Backbone as numpy.savetxt, mean C-alpha at the origin, in Angstrom:
# Nx Ny Nz CAx CAy CAz Cx Cy Cz
-6.78 8.31 -3.91 -6.72 8.06 -2.54 -7.97 8.64 -1.65
-8.66 8.17 -1.01 -9.91 8.79 -0.24 -9.31 10.32 0.49
-9.87 10.73 1.28 -9.67 11.86 1.97 -9.48 11.22 3.31
-9.97 10.17 4.15 -9.61 9.44 4.44 -8.29 8.54 4.94
-8.05 8.31 3.80 -6.31 7.59 3.93 -5.58 8.87 3.41
-5.95 9.51 2.84 -4.79 10.76 2.64 -4.77 11.03 3.98
-5.48 12.05 4.99 -5.64 12.09 6.40 -4.80 11.74 7.10
-5.04 9.90 7.37 -4.20 9.29 8.20 -2.50 9.00 7.37
-2.34 9.41 6.15 -1.06 9.55 5.59 0.16 10.51 5.85
-0.80 12.11 5.79 -0.22 13.04 6.30 -0.30 12.87 8.14
-0.95 12.32 8.52 -1.21 12.40 10.37 -0.20 11.30 11.24
-0.65 9.90 10.31 -0.22 9.03 10.75 1.11 8.40 10.40
1.19 8.45 8.86 2.43 7.93 8.57 2.22 6.97 7.58
3.01 6.67 6.54 2.79 5.21 5.62 1.99 3.88 5.71
2.60 3.38 6.79 2.16 2.48 7.11 0.64 1.98 7.56
0.54 3.06 8.60 -1.14 3.09 8.88 -2.21 3.63 7.44
-1.37 4.27 6.68 -2.25 4.65 5.61 -2.29 3.66 4.54
-1.47 2.68 4.83 -1.95 1.23 3.64 -2.35 0.53 4.29
-2.49 0.55 5.65 -3.39 -0.45 6.47 -4.84 -0.15 6.06
-5.19 1.28 5.97 -5.99 2.06 6.00 -6.94 1.57 4.48
-6.10 1.38 3.77 -6.18 1.43 2.25 -6.70 0.22 1.78
-5.69 -0.90 2.51 -6.32 -2.50 2.32 -7.75 -2.70 2.92
-7.73 -1.83 4.12 -8.94 -2.48 4.93 -10.50 -2.04 4.20
-9.88 -0.87 3.57 -10.81 -0.12 2.65 -11.40 -0.90 1.18
-10.10 -1.56 0.93 -10.82 -2.46 -0.59 -11.31 -3.55 0.22
-10.98 -4.50 1.26 -11.72 -5.51 1.63 -12.92 -5.34 2.16
-13.50 -4.15 2.19 -14.75 -4.24 2.68 -15.50 -3.83 1.56
-15.03 -3.36 0.61 -15.95 -3.23 -0.33 -15.77 -3.93 -2.15
-15.13 -4.91 -2.07 -14.58 -5.86 -3.04 -14.32 -6.90 -3.19
-14.90 -7.77 -4.14 -14.74 -9.55 -4.07 -13.05 -9.41 -4.26
-12.33 -9.28 -3.59 -10.82 -9.20 -4.12 -10.18 -9.22 -2.67
-8.99 -10.16 -2.20 -8.23 -10.31 -1.59 -7.01 -9.90 -1.62
-6.36 -8.56 -0.52 -5.33 -8.44 -0.67 -4.56 -8.50 0.72
-2.97 -9.20 0.25 -2.44 -9.36 1.70 -1.27 -8.03 2.03
-0.96 -7.46 3.03 0.03 -6.12 2.74 1.37 -6.55 3.65
2.08 -6.78 3.74 4.04 -6.87 4.04 4.56 -5.57 4.27
4.25 -5.07 5.31 5.36 -3.79 6.05 5.68 -3.95 7.60
6.76 -3.65 7.70 7.14 -3.48 8.82 6.46 -2.94 10.27
6.21 -2.80 11.29 5.41 -2.70 12.17 5.82 -0.96 11.94
6.43 -0.67 11.98 6.56 0.71 11.78 8.16 1.07 11.09
8.12 2.83 10.67 9.14 2.74 9.85 10.12 4.06 10.51
11.28 4.30 9.71 11.56 5.70 10.83 10.63 6.60 9.64
11.02 8.38 10.08 10.24 9.36 9.54 10.43 9.47 8.29
9.62 9.55 7.89 9.90 9.71 6.02 8.98 11.13 5.67
10.13 11.69 4.79 9.57 12.92 4.23 8.12 12.80 3.52
7.13 13.49 3.58 6.08 13.29 3.24 5.66 13.24 1.77
6.75 13.70 0.86 6.51 13.59 -0.41 7.04 12.17 -0.66
8.08 11.62 0.25 8.42 10.45 -0.31 7.21 9.22 0.09
6.35 9.33 1.44 5.71 8.46 1.81 4.37 8.69 0.82
4.25 9.75 0.03 3.04 9.72 -1.08 3.53 9.18 -2.24
4.80 9.45 -2.68 5.22 8.65 -3.65 5.23 7.57 -3.00
5.83 6.21 -2.49 5.75 5.10 -2.11 3.83 4.88 -2.33
3.00 5.50 -1.37 1.72 5.01 -1.27 0.76 5.01 -3.00
1.54 5.99 -3.64 0.87 6.14 -5.11 0.87 4.92 -6.15
2.54 4.61 -5.95 3.06 3.10 -6.26 2.51 2.07 -6.10
2.20 1.81 -5.25 1.73 0.81 -4.30 0.03 1.00 -4.68
-0.34 1.77 -4.65 -1.83 2.14 -5.04 -2.37 1.88 -6.90
-1.07 2.35 -7.33 -1.27 1.82 -8.82 -0.88 0.52 -9.14
-0.12 -0.29 -8.19 0.24 -1.34 -8.79 -0.99 -2.55 -7.99
-1.94 -1.77 -7.19 -2.87 -2.77 -6.60 -4.04 -2.34 -7.33
-4.33 -0.94 -8.07 -5.44 -1.14 -8.75 -5.10 -1.89 -10.46
-3.83 -2.19 -10.72 -3.59 -2.94 -12.07 -4.24 -4.51 -11.92
-3.63 -4.86 -10.40 -4.23 -6.23 -10.18 -6.00 -6.47 -10.01
-6.70 -5.42 -9.82 -7.88 -5.41 -9.25 -8.81 -5.42 -11.06
-7.77 -4.94 -11.69 -8.20 -4.99 -13.47 -8.46 -6.08 -13.94
-7.20 -7.16 -13.33 -7.75 -8.50 -13.90 -9.41 -8.97 -14.00
-9.49 -9.67 -14.83 -10.86 -10.21 -14.94 -11.52 -11.37 -14.21
-10.70 -12.14 -13.71 -11.23 -12.57 -12.80 -10.71 -12.61 -11.32
-11.19 -13.35 -10.08 -10.98 -13.02 -9.14 -9.65 -13.17 -8.62
-9.01 -12.23 -7.98 -7.49 -11.77 -7.62 -7.14 -11.33 -6.08
-6.58 -12.28 -6.00 -5.30 -12.30 -4.48 -4.53 -11.57 -5.14
-4.10 -10.26 -4.25 -2.66 -9.50 -4.50 -2.19 -9.66 -3.32
-0.73 -9.78 -3.32 -0.25 -9.86 -2.20 1.02 -8.33 -3.05
1.18 -7.51 -1.32 1.80 -6.11 -1.24 2.96 -6.00 -0.48
4.22 -6.09 -0.74 5.15 -6.39 0.09 6.25 -4.61 -0.02
6.32 -4.00 1.15 6.38 -2.55 0.91 7.63 -2.64 2.30
9.10 -2.60 1.95 10.12 -2.44 3.21 11.51 -1.03 2.50
11.58 -0.82 3.68 12.98 0.06 3.25 14.21 -0.81 3.04
15.02 -0.44 2.78 16.61 -0.97 2.60 17.59 0.01 3.31
18.07 -0.90 4.10 18.99 -0.21 4.59 18.73 1.15 5.69
19.60 1.80 5.35 18.52 3.59 5.62 17.33 3.92 5.48
16.95 3.37 4.73 15.59 4.07 3.98 15.52 4.79 2.88
16.72 4.88 2.16 16.77 5.62 1.45 16.44 5.02 -0.03
16.29 3.73 -0.08 15.92 3.10 -1.05 15.14 1.91 -0.83
13.88 1.21 -1.08 12.80 0.65 -0.94 12.47 -0.70 -1.88
12.18 -1.60 -1.18 11.65 -2.69 -2.05 10.41 -2.58 -1.97
9.67 -2.49 -3.27 8.20 -3.02 -3.60 7.47 -3.97 -4.33
6.87 -4.78 -4.05 6.43 -5.80 -4.98 5.23 -6.19 -4.76
4.55 -6.33 -5.85 3.13 -6.50 -5.74 2.87 -7.76 -6.90
2.33 -8.57 -6.03 2.05 -9.86 -6.85 0.88 -10.36 -7.04
0.12 -10.54 -8.19 -1.19 -10.78 -8.12 -1.30 -12.26 -8.64
-2.15 -13.01 -8.37 -3.00 -14.57 -8.40 -4.42 -14.41 -8.70
-4.56 -15.26 -9.83 -5.82 -15.36 -10.27 -6.36 -16.45 -9.80
């Protein structure tokens, strides 16, 4: 996680940090990524937000390691009160 994205995660929250991460990837690689998140989320514990971000980052890194050009879709939505999450990353070559 870059220091810029870390700062955004700590100061603005999960969704802006994920958006910054996606923008960073789109500008630096031959890699298409589509992010699906709610426009805003309820306040999250900082440790929970970091954990969700790291899981998404790892899933995207796995897709980036595929040998051919990859399109990656990442879905991140809270369920119910936000105590559980739906995280899904799909890669298409």
